[in-house]
Steps between C-alpha positions, in 0.01 A plus 500: 500500500247220497250368250284192465370323191268204450524309174690786340262780599511748791333330796148612589345470845298197395821327393647535849210390718541124456879477555457727803247262656604153378861390551502223241769565245871516433755763410860575425693822557835634388716800418492643149841638405548690177183348361607141576480245779752253638344155492197612302467155344476351849236752607298417189530127574382563856188676374434235236524216752287681758229581244475137400496368857263758650267578210532205264615704201833657410586857406648624171855624551497730197186667635655538845810665355286735292303607805825545696638731232178701499512538879864611490462783249735781614646278777833331424552416869222389731370234733234283338251252643293272276203332666259235373141480626152403385182684605312177430674317786387535859397297802164415340642445152847347531474270198515751212759417232635753252770752422557733798500877483832673537573801718825688446619754754786738426674677786815697574812283536524347848799490731662174614341332801785622720839664471624327816530136607169353615399332823251218435258341746435128443128424489325170445301582189452400140312689232193337349588366153859624549600433138262778391556873536136545591316805630403349839767690691336526844722232654832635380415861590389389847820297538721794408296733723545259791874487435537877483295549815749271674794708376597296195499608136312205351374150562673182388255219432569155644267213411342260746767253386773739616621595154576866426326624186489877438456843653173693469574656161842356422693185436788423734841352431778393734876528457780261584826641373451551126197271485134602498252260659139542394242347737287218364140536615158600365540865397467747215763459230621859494610661175791684660612179667497325163696779332767489769519121478551518122809720533660395829786312337606811309497690830737245653245319716372142494157386622283216618139451608419293807275500806606754762372514858557746784745250650717534188546877529815486712674323213467798265716812491246724329146539373314732265155569360405580141188627326410704193569830675806380689757297304681400820493627857704351783332338798659597832316245712224242510357486848803488728734366231723782373682493166807690384429738214732485200459799270714316244268200480188716490659693215565169320133405538391838366738459207342160424157666491632788288647252251145402400411705191224759502243355261308740278124509549 
């Protein structure tokens, strides 16, 4: 099950050449459940902001939703990726301004990143324009590949200033008793992270955001990652620092994510 549409029509070969060759653009991706999406308003805001920053013109949300519904005909559950790009923009012509084209991919539902606690390898790295979910993914794929080659499951990015930011395709949170500590650093504001944060109190957990360094890790009694495919997955270790895994607290984090309503497209 996979299909691809550009501006509401089945993608033709000519539509795919430019995004295959030029990695200037942005995207968002998420699970569709029963024809709706958790945090859909946040995904729409992400696309709107990226369109304005990267192309100089915003998108029309009603049009996006219409194209999403068209792409999802006969598919109540799926994985969807919405990408923004402009054939007019390239190395020789970077100054074009206008409404970007929109590519929508529909795929079979994806599994969580992992069913077991993860081992993360700290790496000194920071994504370019980290506040954007952009399509220039070479660095993060290379980082995760390096980590896996070394026997880890993923990379954990640490800035030149020593602050922990994010994993390759996930946000990270730390646990101290019934308190969640979110790292403060340049990173992508994840939708799943935001949904968990909105409902933590109801799940019996408090939270704070502050700078976190590798030297701080021994003061935590747990860690987890979260992304759109994985509401919460425990982290077993970061480098040589091991963490206990509490199924109860991971379940509380998942319940916070689940408390966010599925928004109709």
